[in-house]
C-alpha positions as a Markdown table, in Angstrom:
| # | Residue | x | y | z |
|---|---|---|---|---|
| 1 | Met | -132.2 | -71.7 | -33.9 |
| 2 | Asn | -130.7 | -68.3 | -33.0 |
| 3 | Arg | -127.3 | -67.8 | -34.3 |
| 4 | Ala | -126.2 | -66.4 | -30.9 |
| 5 | Phe | -127.0 | -69.5 | -29.0 |
| 6 | Ser | -125.6 | -73.0 | -29.8 |
| 7 | Arg | -125.9 | -76.4 | -28.1 |
| 8 | Lys | -124.7 | -79.9 | -29.0 |
| 9 | Lys | -128.1 | -81.7 | -28.9 |
| 10 | Asp | -131.5 | -80.1 | -29.3 |
| 11 | Lys | -133.3 | -80.3 | -25.9 |
| 12 | Thr | -136.6 | -79.1 | -24.6 |
| 13 | Trp | -136.4 | -76.0 | -22.5 |
| 14 | Met | -137.2 | -76.5 | -18.9 |
| 15 | His | -139.3 | -73.4 | -18.0 |
| 16 | Thr | -141.9 | -71.0 | -19.6 |
| 17 | Pro | -140.7 | -67.7 | -21.0 |
| 18 | Glu | -142.7 | -65.8 | -18.4 |
| 19 | Ala | -141.0 | -67.6 | -15.6 |
| 20 | Leu | -137.6 | -66.2 | -16.6 |
| 21 | Ser | -138.8 | -62.9 | -17.9 |
| 22 | Lys | -141.0 | -61.8 | -14.9 |
| 23 | His | -139.4 | -63.9 | -12.2 |
| 24 | Tyr | -136.6 | -66.0 | -11.7 |
| 25 | Ile | -135.7 | -69.6 | -11.2 |
| 26 | Pro | -133.7 | -70.5 | -7.9 |
| 27 | Tyr | -131.4 | -73.3 | -7.4 |
| 28 | Asn | -129.4 | -74.6 | -4.5 |
| 29 | Ala | -125.8 | -75.6 | -5.0 |
| 30 | Lys | -122.4 | -75.7 | -3.4 |
| 31 | Phe | -119.9 | -73.2 | -4.8 |
| 32 | Leu | -116.4 | -74.7 | -5.5 |
| 33 | Gly | -115.3 | -71.2 | -6.4 |
| 34 | Ser | -114.0 | -69.4 | -9.6 |
| 35 | Thr | -110.7 | -69.0 | -11.5 |
| 36 | Glu | -109.4 | -67.1 | -14.3 |
| 37 | Val | -109.1 | -68.8 | -17.7 |
| 38 | Glu | -107.4 | -67.7 | -21.0 |
| 39 | Gln | -110.2 | -68.4 | -23.5 |
| 40 | Pro | -114.1 | -67.6 | -23.3 |
| 41 | Lys | -114.9 | -71.0 | -24.7 |
| 42 | Gly | -113.8 | -74.5 | -24.9 |
| 43 | Thr | -114.2 | -78.1 | -23.1 |
| 44 | Glu | -110.5 | -78.3 | -22.2 |
| 45 | Val | -110.5 | -74.8 | -20.8 |
| 46 | Val | -113.4 | -75.6 | -18.2 |
| 47 | Arg | -112.0 | -79.2 | -17.6 |
| 48 | Asp | -108.7 | -77.8 | -16.5 |
| 49 | Ala | -110.6 | -75.1 | -14.3 |
| 50 | Val | -112.8 | -77.8 | -12.6 |
| 51 | Arg | -109.9 | -80.0 | -11.9 |
| 52 | Lys | -107.9 | -77.0 | -10.4 |
| 53 | Leu | -110.8 | -76.0 | -8.2 |
| 54 | Lys | -111.6 | -79.5 | -7.3 |
| 55 | Phe | -108.1 | -80.2 | -6.2 |
| 56 | Ala | -108.0 | -76.9 | -4.1 |
| 57 | Arg | -111.4 | -77.8 | -2.4 |
| 58 | His | -110.0 | -81.4 | -1.6 |
| 59 | Ile | -107.2 | -79.8 | 0.2 |
| 60 | Lys | -109.6 | -77.5 | 2.2 |
| 61 | Lys | -111.8 | -80.4 | 2.9 |
| 62 | Ser | -109.0 | -82.4 | 4.4 |
| 63 | Glu | -108.3 | -79.4 | 6.6 |
| 64 | Gly | -112.1 | -79.6 | 8.0 |
| 65 | Gln | -113.4 | -76.7 | 5.8 |
| 66 | Lys | -116.9 | -77.3 | 4.3 |
| 67 | Ile | -117.8 | -76.2 | 0.8 |
| 68 | Pro | -120.0 | -73.0 | 0.9 |
| 69 | Lys | -123.6 | -73.2 | -0.1 |
| 70 | Val | -125.1 | -70.8 | -2.4 |
| 71 | Glu | -128.4 | -69.9 | -4.0 |
| 72 | Leu | -128.5 | -69.4 | -7.8 |
| 73 | Gln | -131.1 | -67.0 | -9.3 |
| 74 | Ile | -131.5 | -67.3 | -13.0 |
| 75 | Ser | -133.5 | -65.0 | -15.2 |
| 76 | Ile | -133.1 | -62.9 | -18.4 |
| 77 | Tyr | -131.2 | -60.3 | -16.4 |
| 78 | Gly | -128.4 | -62.7 | -15.5 |
| 79 | Val | -127.2 | -65.3 | -13.0 |
| 80 | Lys | -127.0 | -64.2 | -9.4 |
| 81 | Ile | -125.0 | -66.1 | -6.9 |
| 82 | Leu | -126.3 | -65.3 | -3.3 |
| 83 | Glu | -125.7 | -66.4 | 0.3 |
| 84 | Pro | -128.7 | -68.6 | 1.0 |
| 85 | Lys | -129.7 | -67.2 | 4.5 |
| 86 | Thr | -128.8 | -63.4 | 4.2 |
| 87 | Lys | -129.7 | -63.3 | 0.3 |
| 88 | Glu | -126.5 | -61.2 | 0.0 |
| 89 | Val | -125.4 | -60.9 | -3.7 |
| 90 | Gln | -121.9 | -62.4 | -4.0 |
| 91 | His | -121.6 | -62.4 | -7.9 |
| 92 | Asn | -123.9 | -61.0 | -10.5 |
| 93 | Cys | -123.1 | -62.5 | -13.9 |
| 94 | Gln | -124.9 | -60.7 | -16.9 |
| 95 | Leu | -126.1 | -63.1 | -19.5 |
| 96 | His | -124.4 | -61.3 | -22.5 |
| 97 | Arg | -121.0 | -61.9 | -20.6 |
| 98 | Ile | -121.7 | -65.6 | -20.3 |
| 99 | Ser | -119.9 | -67.5 | -23.2 |
| 100 | Phe | -119.8 | -71.1 | -22.2 |
| 101 | Cys | -121.7 | -73.4 | -20.0 |
| 102 | Ala | -121.0 | -77.2 | -19.4 |
| 103 | Asp | -122.2 | -80.0 | -17.1 |
| 104 | Asp | -120.6 | -83.4 | -16.4 |
| 105 | Lys | -122.3 | -86.3 | -18.3 |
| 106 | Thr | -121.1 | -88.9 | -15.9 |
| 107 | Asp | -121.2 | -86.8 | -12.5 |
| 108 | Lys | -124.7 | -85.2 | -12.6 |
| 109 | Arg | -123.9 | -82.9 | -9.9 |
| 110 | Ile | -121.0 | -80.7 | -11.5 |
| 111 | Phe | -121.6 | -77.8 | -13.8 |
| 112 | Thr | -119.7 | -74.6 | -14.8 |
| 113 | Phe | -119.8 | -71.5 | -16.8 |
| 114 | Ile | -117.3 | -69.0 | -18.3 |
| 115 | Cys | -118.2 | -65.3 | -17.6 |
| 116 | Lys | -116.2 | -62.1 | -18.5 |
| 117 | Asp | -115.8 | -60.1 | -15.5 |
| 118 | Ser | -117.3 | -56.5 | -15.7 |
| 119 | Glu | -114.4 | -54.7 | -13.9 |
| 120 | Ser | -111.2 | -56.6 | -15.0 |
| 121 | Asn | -112.6 | -57.9 | -18.3 |
| 122 | Lys | -110.9 | -61.2 | -17.6 |
| 123 | His | -112.6 | -64.5 | -18.2 |
| 124 | Leu | -113.6 | -66.4 | -15.1 |
| 125 | Cys | -114.8 | -70.0 | -14.8 |
| 126 | Tyr | -117.3 | -70.6 | -12.0 |
| 127 | Val | -117.8 | -74.3 | -10.7 |
| 128 | Phe | -120.6 | -75.7 | -8.8 |
| 129 | Asp | -121.9 | -78.9 | -7.2 |
| 130 | Ser | -125.8 | -79.0 | -7.7 |
| 131 | Glu | -127.0 | -82.3 | -6.2 |
| 132 | Lys | -127.6 | -84.1 | -9.5 |
| 133 | Cys | -129.5 | -81.3 | -11.5 |
| 134 | Ala | -126.4 | -79.8 | -13.3 |
| 135 | Glu | -127.9 | -80.4 | -16.7 |
| 136 | Glu | -131.2 | -78.7 | -15.7 |
| 137 | Ile | -129.3 | -75.7 | -14.5 |
| 138 | Thr | -127.2 | -75.5 | -17.7 |
| 139 | Leu | -130.4 | -75.7 | -19.9 |
| 140 | Thr | -132.0 | -73.0 | -17.8 |
| 141 | Ile | -129.1 | -70.7 | -18.2 |
| 142 | Gly | -129.1 | -71.4 | -21.9 |
| 143 | Gln | -132.9 | -70.7 | -22.0 |
| 144 | Ala | -132.5 | -67.4 | -20.2 |
| 145 | Phe | -129.6 | -66.5 | -22.6 |
| 146 | Asp | -131.9 | -67.0 | -25.6 |
| 147 | Leu | -134.7 | -65.0 | -24.1 |
| 148 | Ala | -132.4 | -62.2 | -23.3 |
| 149 | Tyr | -131.0 | -62.1 | -26.7 |
| 150 | Arg | -134.4 | -61.9 | -28.3 |
| 151 | Lys | -135.4 | -59.2 | -25.9 |
| 152 | Phe | -132.4 | -57.2 | -26.8 |
| 153 | Leu | -133.2 | -57.6 | -30.5 |
| 154 | Glu | -136.8 | -56.5 | -30.0 |
| 155 | Ser | -135.8 | -53.4 | -27.9 |
| 156 | Gly | -132.6 | -51.9 | -27.8 |
| 157 | Gly | -130.7 | -54.0 | -30.4 |
| 158 | Lys | -132.8 | -52.7 | -33.3 |
| 159 | Asp | -132.2 | -49.2 | -32.3 |
| 160 | Val | -128.4 | -49.3 | -31.7 |
| 161 | Glu | -127.6 | -47.3 | -34.7 |
| 162 | Thr | -130.3 | -44.5 | -34.0 |
| 163 | Arg | -129.1 | -44.3 | -30.4 |
| 164 | Lys | -125.6 | -44.0 | -31.6 |
| 165 | Gln | -126.7 | -41.1 | -33.8 |
| 166 | Ile | -128.5 | -39.4 | -30.9 |
| 167 | Ala | -125.4 | -39.8 | -28.8 |
| 168 | Gly | -123.4 | -38.2 | -31.6 |
| 169 | Leu | -125.7 | -35.3 | -31.8 |
| 170 | Gln | -125.7 | -34.8 | -28.1 |
| 171 | Lys | -122.0 | -34.6 | -28.3 |
| 172 | Arg | -122.2 | -32.0 | -31.2 |
| 173 | Ile | -124.4 | -29.9 | -29.1 |
| 174 | Gln | -121.9 | -29.9 | -26.3 |
| 175 | Asp | -119.2 | -29.0 | -28.6 |
| 176 | Leu | -121.3 | -26.1 | -30.0 |
| 177 | Glu | -121.9 | -24.9 | -26.5 |
| 178 | Thr | -118.2 | -24.9 | -25.8 |
| 179 | Glu | -117.4 | -23.0 | -29.1 |
| 180 | Asn | -120.2 | -20.5 | -28.3 |
| 181 | Met | -118.6 | -19.7 | -24.8 |
| 182 | Glu | -115.2 | -19.3 | -26.5 |
| 183 | Leu | -116.7 | -16.9 | -29.0 |
| 184 | Lys | -118.3 | -14.8 | -26.2 |
| 185 | Asn | -115.0 | -14.6 | -24.3 |
| 186 | Arg | -113.3 | -13.5 | -27.6 |
| 187 | Val | -115.9 | -10.7 | -28.1 |
| 188 | Gln | -115.4 | -9.5 | -24.6 |
| 189 | Asp | -111.6 | -9.5 | -25.1 |
| 190 | Leu | -112.1 | -7.4 | -28.3 |
| 191 | Glu | -114.3 | -5.0 | -26.6 |
| 192 | Ser | -111.9 | -4.4 | -23.7 |
| 193 | Gln | -109.2 | -3.8 | -26.2 |
| 194 | Leu | -111.3 | -1.3 | -28.1 |
| 195 | Arg | -112.1 | 0.7 | -24.9 |
| 196 | Ile | -108.5 | 0.8 | -24.0 |
| 197 | Thr | -107.7 | 2.2 | -27.5 |
| 198 | Gln | -110.4 | 4.9 | -27.3 |
| 199 | Val | -109.0 | 6.1 | -23.9 |
| 200 | Ser | -105.4 | 6.3 | -25.0 |
| 201 | Thr | -106.4 | 8.2 | -28.2 |
| 202 | Ser | -108.4 | 10.8 | -26.4 |
| 203 | Pro | -107.0 | 14.5 | -26.5 |
| 204 | Ala | -105.6 | 15.7 | -23.2 |
| 205 | Gly | -108.1 | 17.7 | -21.1 |
| 206 | Ser | -111.0 | 16.7 | -23.1 |
| 207 | Val | -114.1 | 15.5 | -21.2 |
| 208 | Thr | -115.2 | 12.1 | -22.0 |
| 209 | Pro | -119.0 | 11.8 | -22.9 |
| 210 | Lys | -120.9 | 10.1 | -20.1 |
| 211 | Ser | -123.0 | 8.1 | -22.5 |
| 212 | Pro | -122.1 | 4.3 | -22.4 |
| 213 | Ser | -119.7 | 3.1 | -25.0 |
| 214 | Thr | -120.8 | 0.6 | -27.5 |
| 215 | Asp | -119.1 | -2.4 | -29.1 |
| 216 | Ile | -118.4 | -3.3 | -32.8 |
| 217 | Phe | -122.0 | -4.3 | -33.2 |
| 218 | Asp | -123.4 | -0.9 | -31.9 |
| 219 | Met | -124.6 | -2.6 | -28.7 |
| 220 | Ile | -123.7 | -1.7 | -25.1 |
| 221 | Pro | -121.3 | -4.3 | -23.7 |
| 222 | Phe | -122.6 | -6.5 | -21.0 |
| 223 | Ser | -121.5 | -5.8 | -17.4 |
| 224 | Pro | -122.6 | -8.1 | -14.7 |
| 225 | Ile | -122.8 | -5.2 | -12.2 |
| 226 | Ser | -125.1 | -3.1 | -14.3 |
| 227 | His | -128.6 | -3.1 | -13.5 |
| 228 | Pro | -131.3 | -3.9 | -16.3 |
| 229 | Ser | -133.1 | -0.6 | -15.6 |
| 230 | Ser | -130.1 | 1.6 | -16.3 |
| 231 | Thr | -129.2 | -0.4 | -19.5 |
| 232 | His | -130.5 | 1.2 | -22.9 |
| 233 | Thr | -129.6 | 1.0 | -26.4 |
| 234 | Arg | -129.1 | 3.9 | -28.6 |
| 235 | Asn | -132.7 | 4.0 | -29.8 |
| 236 | Gly | -134.0 | 4.4 | -26.2 |
| 237 | Thr | -135.5 | 0.7 | -25.8 |
| 238 | Arg | -134.4 | -1.8 | -23.4 |
| 239 | Pro | -132.8 | -4.9 | -24.5 |
| 240 | Pro | -134.5 | -8.2 | -23.6 |
| 241 | Pro | -133.6 | -9.7 | -20.3 |
| 242 | Ile | -130.6 | -12.1 | -20.1 |
| 243 | Pro | -131.8 | -15.5 | -19.2 |
| 244 | Ser | -130.1 | -17.0 | -16.2 |
| 245 | Arg | -128.3 | -20.3 | -16.7 |
| 246 | Ser | -128.6 | -22.9 | -13.9 |
| 247 | Thr | -125.4 | -24.3 | -12.5 |
| 248 | Glu | -127.1 | -27.3 | -11.2 |
| 249 | Ile | -128.2 | -29.2 | -14.4 |
| 250 | Lys | -126.3 | -29.0 | -17.6 |
| 251 | Arg | -128.6 | -28.3 | -20.4 |
| 252 | Asp | -128.1 | -28.0 | -24.2 |
| 253 | Leu | -128.5 | -25.0 | -26.5 |
| 254 | Phe | -132.4 | -25.7 | -26.6 |
| 255 | Gly | -132.6 | -25.6 | -22.8 |
| 256 | Ala | -133.2 | -29.4 | -22.7 |
| 257 | Glu | -131.3 | -31.9 | -20.5 |
| 258 | Pro | -128.9 | -34.3 | -22.2 |
| 259 | Phe | -130.6 | -37.2 | -23.5 |
| 260 | Asp | -130.0 | -40.5 | -21.7 |
| 261 | Pro | -131.9 | -43.5 | -23.3 |
| 262 | Phe | -130.8 | -45.7 | -20.3 |
| 263 | Asn | -131.9 | -43.3 | -17.6 |
| 264 | Cys | -134.3 | -45.6 | -15.9 |
| 265 | Gly | -133.9 | -44.3 | -12.4 |
| 266 | Ala | -131.9 | -47.0 | -11.1 |
| 267 | Gly | -128.5 | -45.9 | -12.4 |
| 268 | Asp | -127.4 | -49.3 | -13.4 |
| 269 | Phe | -126.0 | -48.2 | -16.8 |
| 270 | Pro | -122.8 | -46.4 | -17.2 |
| 271 | Pro | -123.1 | -42.8 | -18.9 |
| 272 | Asp | -121.3 | -44.0 | -22.1 |
| 273 | Ile | -124.3 | -45.2 | -24.2 |
| 274 | Gln | -122.2 | -46.4 | -27.2 |
| 275 | Ser | -119.9 | -48.5 | -25.3 |
| 276 | Lys | -122.6 | -50.2 | -23.3 |
| 277 | Leu | -124.5 | -51.0 | -26.5 |
| 278 | Asp | -121.4 | -52.2 | -28.2 |
| 279 | Glu | -120.7 | -54.4 | -25.2 |
| 280 | Met | -124.0 | -56.1 | -25.2 |
| 281 | Gln | -124.0 | -56.5 | -29.0 |
| 282 | Glu | -120.5 | -58.1 | -29.0 |
| 283 | Gly | -121.5 | -60.4 | -26.0 |
| 284 | Phe | -124.6 | -61.7 | -27.6 |
| 285 | Lys | -123.0 | -61.9 | -31.0 |
| 286 | Met | -120.3 | -64.1 | -29.5 |
| 287 | Gly | -123.0 | -66.5 | -28.3 |
| 288 | Leu | -123.4 | -69.1 | -25.5 |
| 289 | Thr | -122.3 | -72.7 | -26.1 |
| 290 | Leu | -123.8 | -75.4 | -24.0 |
| 291 | Glu | -122.0 | -78.7 | -23.7 |
| 292 | Gly | -122.1 | -82.0 | -21.9 |
| 293 | Thr | -118.5 | -83.3 | -21.1 |
| 294 | Val | -116.6 | -85.5 | -18.7 |
| 295 | Phe | -114.8 | -83.6 | -15.8 |
| 296 | Cys | -114.1 | -86.7 | -13.5 |
| 297 | Leu | -110.9 | -88.3 | -14.9 |
| 298 | Asp | -109.3 | -89.8 | -11.9 |
| 299 | Pro | -110.2 | -91.0 | -8.5 |
| 300 | Leu | -109.2 | -87.8 | -6.9 |
| 301 | Asp | -112.1 | -86.0 | -8.7 |
| 302 | Ser | -114.8 | -88.5 | -7.5 |
| 303 | Arg | -113.7 | -87.9 | -3.9 |
| 304 | Cys | -114.3 | -84.2 | -4.0 |
């Protein structure tokens, strides 16, 4: 068994790998809501969250409010919670952020999972009423997690160190570009100081030669207003044309665009490669725990 995935009892997976890899498995459920929890795992943690949300839902139900229905779409890319009619995505939980999933052994409708929020980094517990298929949904999430972790190892996971090195080299190139620009500015300052010194030390009434002055490397200083046709070196040959630098696309010293291994066109990944890989690696390493437990502990729970 994969070390990043654990469950109390060995059960047979519900779906083929292709169904979760190339498509998604839909489920209909009622969404009791989500609430913040202190820990990423634990039966007592989700039990308290379920009781809290059930109690809040019981009050709303007594006021005439209905439990909202949602559609769950489970695949190796995560668990999406959508509005059934409009298909609007309400929550998108990535699998490497889901750390705990449990269903009620006595009430086959209730299941829950803990997911780390991508913006606040807080652990949120989501609770659902699934019409007696809670265990199947829990196992489906577990299977999707297992497949996603294997896919991560086969693709990006094995190349984490290589991609980190590439990102480091890219940063080094950017540092060299900055250093190169600072040196150019320094040389221009030295040339300006040299010309000022030459003018101040010239004898009074003497005629300054019209030939262009040269820098400390015996080269004619660059001037943005000078035309290439009027610029010559001392031996009478023209210097090579100065390549123009595009201001639209930032390029490295070799004229190539910065490397981005996550540039797939959709723009779903943040620009910080290393932090994204570390986040996924940490999430999968923590693993997903599946448990069957008892949430209904008093008559109030059974009425919700």
